Wavefront OBJ file of the C-alpha trace (Angstrom):
o trace
v 127.549 197.807 16.881
v 130.283 195.255 18.267
v 133.088 197.869 19.961
v 136.470 197.108 21.000
v 137.795 199.541 23.911
v 141.682 199.285 24.309
v 142.187 201.734 27.296
v 144.261 200.841 30.110
v 142.296 203.110 32.848
v 140.704 200.235 34.434
v 138.197 203.338 35.658
v 137.558 204.909 32.064
v 136.948 202.155 30.192
v 134.938 200.446 32.888
v 132.779 203.367 32.368
v 132.410 203.724 28.771
v 131.719 199.788 28.589
v 128.912 200.257 31.156
v 127.091 203.134 29.212
v 127.640 201.316 25.703
v 126.358 198.012 26.835
v 123.197 199.764 28.363
v 122.704 201.470 24.878
v 122.873 198.229 23.316
v 126.601 198.032 21.973
v 128.451 194.949 22.308
v 132.030 195.695 24.019
v 135.600 194.121 24.120
v 138.135 195.078 26.349
v 142.160 195.428 26.124
v 144.118 197.100 28.842
v 147.524 197.237 26.381
v 148.392 198.018 22.878
v 149.520 194.042 22.051
v 146.597 192.450 23.593
v 144.304 195.420 21.621
v 146.373 194.242 18.509
v 145.663 190.587 18.694
v 142.032 191.333 19.259
v 141.124 193.832 16.643
v 143.129 191.842 14.386
v 141.405 188.382 15.016
v 137.892 189.610 15.250
v 135.461 192.141 12.978
v 134.484 195.053 15.025
v 132.127 198.278 13.717
v 134.350 200.940 15.715
v 137.688 200.694 17.972
v 138.278 203.052 20.815
v 142.176 203.671 21.084
v 143.484 205.357 24.083
v 146.896 206.877 22.768
v 148.869 206.390 25.743
v 149.519 202.519 26.297
v 151.687 200.123 27.937
v 152.976 197.276 25.252
v 152.213 199.449 21.897
v 150.658 202.729 22.099
v 147.776 204.414 20.453
v 149.859 205.735 17.341
v 152.170 202.469 16.779
v 149.256 199.853 17.239
v 146.896 202.150 15.182
v 149.658 202.298 12.435
v 150.206 198.647 12.310
v 146.346 198.109 11.882
v 146.725 200.201 8.783
v 149.215 199.109 7.302
v 150.574 195.672 8.394
v 146.808 194.261 9.204
v 145.292 196.185 6.410
v 142.084 196.648 8.702
v 139.744 199.456 7.693
v 137.583 199.703 10.738
v 137.186 203.177 11.939
v 139.300 204.469 15.063
v 138.046 206.818 17.931
v 141.006 207.818 19.606
v 140.994 209.155 23.087
v 144.033 212.038 23.919
v 144.589 214.458 26.571
v 146.273 216.044 24.037
v 144.450 218.790 22.241
v 146.831 219.920 19.609
v 147.035 220.207 15.983
v 150.068 218.347 15.407
v 149.026 215.949 17.961
v 145.561 215.455 15.489
v 148.004 215.367 12.691
v 150.141 212.515 13.727
v 147.092 210.949 15.078
v 145.097 211.176 11.405
v 148.854 210.380 9.507
v 148.910 207.199 11.726
v 145.165 206.225 10.439
v 142.838 207.190 13.395
v 139.191 208.483 11.829
v 138.206 210.965 14.602
v 139.515 212.046 17.924
v 138.240 212.598 21.787
v 139.538 215.080 24.134
v 139.769 213.820 27.792
v 137.794 214.626 29.898
v 134.696 213.880 27.385
v 131.144 212.968 27.637
v 129.907 209.580 27.088
v 126.850 210.614 24.997
v 129.484 212.359 22.311
v 131.600 209.641 22.349
v 128.837 207.292 21.281
v 127.451 210.054 19.113
v 130.661 209.928 17.219
v 130.830 206.371 17.133
v 127.744 205.935 15.368
v 128.653 208.905 12.703
v 131.540 206.790 11.945
v 129.787 203.825 11.526
v 127.382 205.365 9.177
v 130.438 206.364 6.979
v 131.584 203.420 6.877
v 128.288 202.170 5.627
v 129.118 203.690 2.092
v 126.275 205.763 1.490
v 128.097 206.929 -1.670
v 127.019 208.400 -5.125
v 126.523 205.215 -7.500
v 128.127 207.547 -10.423
v 131.660 208.151 -11.235
v 132.697 211.447 -9.558
v 135.516 213.078 -11.953
v 137.409 216.761 -11.277
v 140.075 216.871 -13.771
v 141.879 214.169 -13.753
v 140.990 213.169 -9.838
v 138.374 210.228 -9.744
v 136.613 208.017 -7.382
v 134.564 205.459 -8.939
v 132.111 203.652 -6.275
v 132.091 200.173 -8.006
v 135.590 199.855 -6.934
v 135.997 202.140 -4.331
v 139.247 203.475 -5.793
v 140.530 206.926 -5.585
v 143.311 208.039 -8.473
v 144.728 211.133 -9.222
v 146.253 210.768 -12.737
v 145.987 207.143 -12.529
v 147.401 206.524 -9.325
v 145.668 205.330 -6.108
v 145.677 207.637 -3.308
v 145.112 206.229 0.003
v 142.653 208.272 2.882
v 141.504 207.055 6.038
v 137.263 207.012 6.145
v 136.746 210.310 7.465
v 139.068 211.946 5.262
v 138.507 210.413 1.927
v 134.375 211.121 2.740
v 135.439 215.110 3.120
v 137.248 214.662 -0.020
v 133.912 212.809 -1.706
v 131.762 215.685 -0.572
v 133.927 218.723 -2.091
v 133.718 216.512 -5.067
v 130.127 216.062 -5.486
v 129.958 219.901 -4.816
v 133.080 220.730 -7.358
v 131.508 223.805 -8.875
v 130.513 225.668 -5.791
v 132.273 226.633 -2.374
v 131.560 224.237 0.701
v 131.561 225.788 4.064
v 133.226 225.007 6.434
v 130.197 224.652 8.314
v 128.400 222.736 5.880
v 131.449 220.271 6.088
v 131.757 219.840 9.734
v 127.679 219.078 9.572
v 127.663 216.449 7.135
v 130.876 215.173 8.427
v 130.252 215.235 12.386
v 126.533 216.194 12.635
v 125.734 217.929 15.765
v 129.265 217.385 17.425
v 131.800 218.511 15.718
v 135.338 217.924 17.350
v 136.805 220.019 19.949
v 140.257 222.359 17.993
v 139.834 222.517 14.288
v 140.379 218.998 13.032
v 138.607 219.874 9.751
v 141.875 221.905 9.006
v 143.770 218.530 9.769
v 141.904 216.510 7.046
v 141.964 219.485 4.795
v 145.919 219.444 5.050
v 146.059 215.641 4.634
v 143.682 215.875 1.401
v 145.917 218.319 -0.082
v 149.191 216.863 0.701
v 147.517 213.141 -0.995
v 145.456 214.880 -4.143
v 147.724 218.438 -4.571
v 151.424 218.224 -3.353
v 152.480 215.529 -6.026
v 151.294 218.004 -9.224
v 151.470 220.815 -10.580
v 148.107 221.873 -10.853
v 146.286 222.238 -7.475
v 142.840 221.284 -7.653
v 141.833 222.037 -3.687
v 141.070 226.050 -3.137
v 140.363 227.913 0.268
v 138.257 230.280 0.353
v 139.037 232.622 3.285
v 136.470 233.227 5.842
v 133.406 230.552 3.550
v 135.237 227.629 3.536
v 137.012 225.099 0.474
v 136.290 225.011 -3.242
v 137.495 221.495 -5.468
v 137.764 222.963 -8.929
v 139.296 222.670 -12.517
v 142.192 224.844 -12.835
v 140.758 226.783 -15.446
v 137.284 227.844 -13.559
l 1 2 3 4 5 6 7 8 9 10 11 12 13 14 15 16 17 18 19 20 21 22 23 24 25 26 27 28 29 30 31 32 33 34 35 36 37 38 39 40 41 42 43 44 45 46 47 48 49 50 51 52 53 54 55 56 57 58 59 60 61 62 63 64 65 66 67 68 69 70 71 72 73 74 75 76 77 78 79 80 81 82 83 84 85 86 87 88 89 90 91 92 93 94 95 96 97 98 99 100 101 102 103 104 105 106 107 108 109 110 111 112 113 114 115 116 117 118 119 120 121 122 123 124 125 126 127 128 129 130 131 132 133 134 135 136 137 138 139 140 141 142 143 144 145 146 147 148 149 150 151 152 153 154 155 156 157 158 159 160 161 162 163 164 165 166 167 168 169 170 171 172 173 174 175 176 177 178 179 180 181 182 183 184 185 186 187 188 189 190 191 192 193 194 195 196 197 198 199 200 201 202 203 204 205 206 207 208 209 210 211 212 213 214 215 216 217 218 219 220 221 222 223 224 225 226
């Protein structure tokens, strides 16, 4: 993979770069948000490793501008020392796809990057997915409810597609986490943050709610009369 590291701590960035390069990845580096933004918008990367606290532009501002202004959908793994749900929600709302809390294992970091890369390669069903008025068209990659396009970050969108494919049954938290992160689930309750984002996108603006929590088990996306 071609990976951009945006990290102002030289020791951390060097350790990451050496490990990833030894495993066959191509690495570019920026030590501030402004340079990171220029590199991310002028090159095609398979993934970005983005520190939250940066000089110039911080990680949240940089990620938000990449998504909203530059239209870049490259997977973003955000590095942070803030292991709180509020902090993660803030990052996901800015456009991050995954979180890794410092200090972290380099092996886990690579595993998360590979997982993000696999998910963006489009291993999705070729058939139209439909639950009530919520639809996903794999040909256009458009997700809609009541003909209104819904924008979600790649990881959040893939969790929703998993629930749509399984729409007549309850999907356990364990199954969602395994399908999303494999054997390296993130610390804390990242799944809760993604479910929160899904509810805000597909249910909050509508009277009929489709996503339901089955307490102690998992989640179910269902028709209102099921």
